[in-house]
N, C-alpha and C positions, 0 to 999 in steps of 0.2 A: 561422452557427447559434449559436456561442458565441464571445464576444469578451471577453477579460480585459485590462484596460488599467491598468497601474501600481497594482495592488492591494497594499495593506499592511495588516497586522493586528498589534496589540500587545495582550497580556494584562497587565493590571495586577495584581500580586500583593500580598496582605496576610498578614503573619505572624499566626499564632494565638497568643495569650497563654495558654500552658498553665497559668498560675498561677490563672486564673479559670475558672469553669464556669457552667453554668446560664443563667439569663436575662441576666445581665450580659454574659457572653461572647457570647451570641446578639445582643444589642442592639449591642454594640460592632462586631461584624463586619457586621451588617446595615446599620449606618449608617457603616461605614468609619471608626470612631473609634479603632481600634488605633493606637498610636504608632509601632510599628516596621514600616514598610512593606517588603515583600519586593521583590526585584529584578524589574523588568518583563521579560517575555519577548516578543520580537518574532518572531511565528510566521511571518509572510510579509513579504517586503521587495521592493516594486516588481515584482510578478509580472505578466507580460504574455504572452499567447499567444492563438491562435485555433483553433477546431475547426470543421471542415466538417460539413454535414448528412450523416448516414449514416456518419460516421467512427467507428471505435473507437480512442479515445486512451487510452494507458496513462500513469499518473502513478507514477513509481518513486522511492523514496527510503527512507532508513533511518528507524528510529523517531525521532520528533521532528523530521522534516524539514519538516513543515507540510502533509502530505497531507490529513489529516482536516479541518483548518481550511479549506483551500482548497475542499474538496468542500462543506463546510457553507456557505461564502459563495456558492458557485455554486448551492446549493440554496435560498438565501434564508433559511437558518436563522441565519446570522450576518451582520452588516453590516461591511463593510470600514471601516477608519479613513481610508483614502484610496484613490482610484482608482474604477473603475467596472466593473461586470459587465453583459453583455447576453446574454440567453438567449432564442433564438427570437423576436427582435424586441422583447423587454421588457428595459428597463434598470433597474439598481439603483444609483443614484448616492448611496449612503449614505442611502437613504430606506426606511422601513418599507413604504410603499405599493408601491414598486418591488419589494421583496423578496417581498411577497404575490403579485404578478403572476408572478414567476419561479417560485414554489412550484407554481403551477398547470401549469407546463410540464414538470415533472420527477417522476420516481419515484426515491426514494432508499433504498438498502439499506445500513444501517450494520453495522459489525463486530459490535456487541453488540445488534443488532436483535431477537434472540430473547428478550431480557429484556422486551420489550414484548408478548410473546404471553400470552394468557390460558390459564393452565395447566389450568384446570378444563374448558375447551372442547376439542373435537376440532380437528384440523388444518383440516378443512373449515369448521367453525363459526368458527374464527378468521378465515378469509378472508371469510366472509359478513359478520362483524362489521366487518372492516376496510373492505370495499367499501361497506357501508352508511354508515359514518362519513364516507367520502369522497363520498357522494351518487351512487353508481353506480345506474343504473336497475334496478329489481327484476326487470324482464322479461329482462334480459341478465346479471344478476349471477351466477346459478348457472352459466350456461354459461361465464362468464369464470373462475369459481373452478375448474371442471373443467379448463379449458384450462391455467391456471397450475399446477395440481397435476400435470398430465401433463408440462408443460415441465420440471419439477424432479424428476420421478420419484417423486412422493409420492402419486399417485392411489390406489394400492393400500392405502396407510396412512392415507387421509383420515379414517377413522372413529376413529382412535386419539387419545386425549387427549395434549396436549403433555407432560404428566408421564410418559407411557409411552414417549416417543420418546428416541432417543439424541441426543447433542449435534449430530451431523452431520445427522440428520433434522430437528431443530429449525431448523438453519441453512437447510435446504431450504424449510421453511415460510416462513421470513423472505424468502428469495429469491422464493418464489411470490407473496408480497405485492407485491414490486417489479414483477413482470410483470402483476399483476392490473389496475393502473391504466391500462396501455396508453397511456402518454404519450410525447411525441416525444423525450424525453431520459431516459436511465436512468443513474443514478450508483451505482456499486458500490464500497464501501469494504471492502477485504480480503474478497472474496466467497467464497474457498475455505477460510476458517477452519473447522476441524472436519470438513471433507469428506475422504473417502478419495480415492485416486488415480483410480479409475474415475468417481466422482461429479464430481471436478474436471474431468476430460476431457469428460464429458458436458455440464457447465455451459458450458465454453468453446465447444463446438459450438453449444449453444443460443443463446449470445450472438451468435455469427456470424450465425445464422439470424434472430435478433431484429433485428439491425442492418440486414439485407438487406430485411426486410419493411417496406414503406412508408418506407424511407430513414430509419430511426430512428438516433439518435446515442447512443453508449455511452461512458462514462468509467469506467475501472477504476483504483483506487488500490491498490497492493500493494507489499510489500517482497519478494515472491516473483517472480523473473523469469519463471518458467514460466507464471504467470497472464497475462503480457503478451505471450505469443507470438502471440496472435491480433490484436494491435493494429497498425494501419497506421503509427502513429507513437507515440513515447514522449517524455514530458516528464520530465527528470531534475531532482529537487528536493532541495536540500541547505541546511539551516539557513535555510529560508524563501526561498531564492533559486533561480531557474531556472538550472541549469547549461547545459542544451541542450535543444532539441526537434528531433526528426527521426525518420526511419526507422532501423531497426537498422543498415543499411549506412552511412547518413550519420553515425550516432553512432560507428560503428566506424572510420571513415575515419582519424582521428588515430593509430590503432593498426595501420595497414597494415604487414604484415611482422612482426607480433607474434603469438606463440602463448601460450596459457595452459598451464602445467605444474603438475600436481597430484601431490604426493608425500605419502604417509603413512608415518611411521616409528614403530616400536615401541621404546620405551626407558623404563627405570625409573630412570635416573640423573637427578640434578638438573642443569639447564642454565640458563644465563642467556639467556632468550629474546631480549632486546634485543641482546645481544652476538652471538648466533648470527644474528639477522636482519641485522645490520650486516655480518657477515662474508660472508654469502651475497650481500648487495646489492653488495658490492665486486667480485664476479666479473664480468669483461667479458661483455656480452651479457645480463645480468640488468637489466631495466628497473624492475620493482617486485616487492615480495615482501610477502605477508601470511601471518602465522604464527598458528595456533591451538594454543597450548601446553596441556598437561594442566592442568586446573583453571581455565583461563581461558575466559571466555565460556560457550559451550554445550559445551565439550569437558571433560567430567568424568572421562574415562577416562585411560589411560596413553599414548595415541598422540599423536604430534606431526603436525599436518597443515599442509603448506606449499602455498601457491598463489603461483606466480611468473609474471610476464610476461617472456618471453624472446624474443630476436631470432632470426628464422629463418635469416638469412644469417650469423649468428655464434652457433650454438647452444652454450650453455655447459653442456649436460646432464652431460657427463663430469666437468667440474670440480665441479659441484654434488654429484654422487654421491660423488666422492672426498672432498669436505669432510665430508659426512655420515658416511661410513665412518670418517674420522679422529676423529670425535666419538663413535664407538661407537653410532651410531644406525642400526640395521638397517632397510632399506627394505622395507616390506610391499607397497606398490603404487606405481606411477608411470604417469602417462598425460599425453598432450598433446592439446589440442583448440583449436578456434577460441575467441577471447575471447567471453565471454557478456556480457549486459547488466550483470551484477554487476561484472565487471572494468572494463567501460567506465565505469560509475558511479564506482567507487572511484578509477580513474585520474584522472577529471575532478575528483572531489572533492579529491584530494590537490593537484592543480594549483591549484584555487580557494583552498584553505587556505594554499598557499604564496605566494599573492598574484600 
C-alpha cells in the first residue's frame, strides 16, 4: 500500500540580515542573495519502510525528529531530495506529477489545520466549503458532512461559528475534514492536540473503525505514546533516521527483564542534577535514568521526577531509596511498571547516539 525507499530531505537555511528591512530585505531573501547562509538541516536520512493496506502505523519521535516532514512527503506536499515514495500504486520519484497523483489518494490532517478554517462560517459550512473545493458530488456532500461531524462528536455543534468554538472543538472540525474525503489513506499529524481525554479516547476508537471499514490505511504521527496504542506497528524516528519498526512486543524485546521505575521527590534544596544522575546510574541494576529537575524542561515546580530502567533479577530499589534519603530528598511517590514506548524510544535513541 505504502512503500518508502531511501528517502532523504534537507532544508537549506538562509540567515536574515536584520540590518536591512523593507523591499531590499525582501528581494535579497526572495532571490537568495544574502551573503551569510545558515546551516542546512537534514530532516530525513535514508528512510525506508512499508505499510500494508488496512494497517494503522504509528510514527513516534521527539520534536524535530522529522515526523511532519515525512508525512508531508508521503502526502505529496513536499518532494524528497532522494529516494522514492509509492502510495496505493502511485510513485513519486522526485517529480511533481507523481506528487499530484499521490495527493488524490490521501486525506491529511495537520497539527495546525484549524488555522485553515473559515472563522465567519459555521462548522457545517466549513465542511461544505471544503468538500466543494475538493469536487465532491453535491448529491452526496451533505450526507458526508453529517457523517464526518457525527464521527468527531461535532454534529450537535454544527451550527456554531468557528469563532464560537473552543480549541478542542476546532480540532474536531479539522479532523472531520479529514474523514470527509473518504480516501484510501488517512494521515494524522498529532491528532489529539487540544483534545480532552474523553475526546482523545473517542477519536482512537473512531480511527480503529475507520481502518476496518473498506480496509483503509491510517498513519499517525505523535510524540504522545497513548495516541499510538491502537497501532499495529510503530516506527521510531530520531534525527531523521529510522531507529526501528515493529510491534510493541518486538520493540520491547531488547528490554526483556527490565522494568520502569518512576519516583517523585519533594525537595527545596539545590542539587547538581548531573552529579545526582551519575550517582544513581552507578548503582548495580540501574540500566538508564532520566531526571526532570525543578526548572528544567516542563518541570517548573519544586519536585524532582526520576524515571529509571532497572533489572528485575537484580532490583536496586532499596539502594536507590537509600541514596535519595541520604540527599535529603523525601519520596512522594514511587511505582514500577512495564516499559512504555517512551522508554523504548529513549533507550534506542541513546544507543544510536552512542554509535
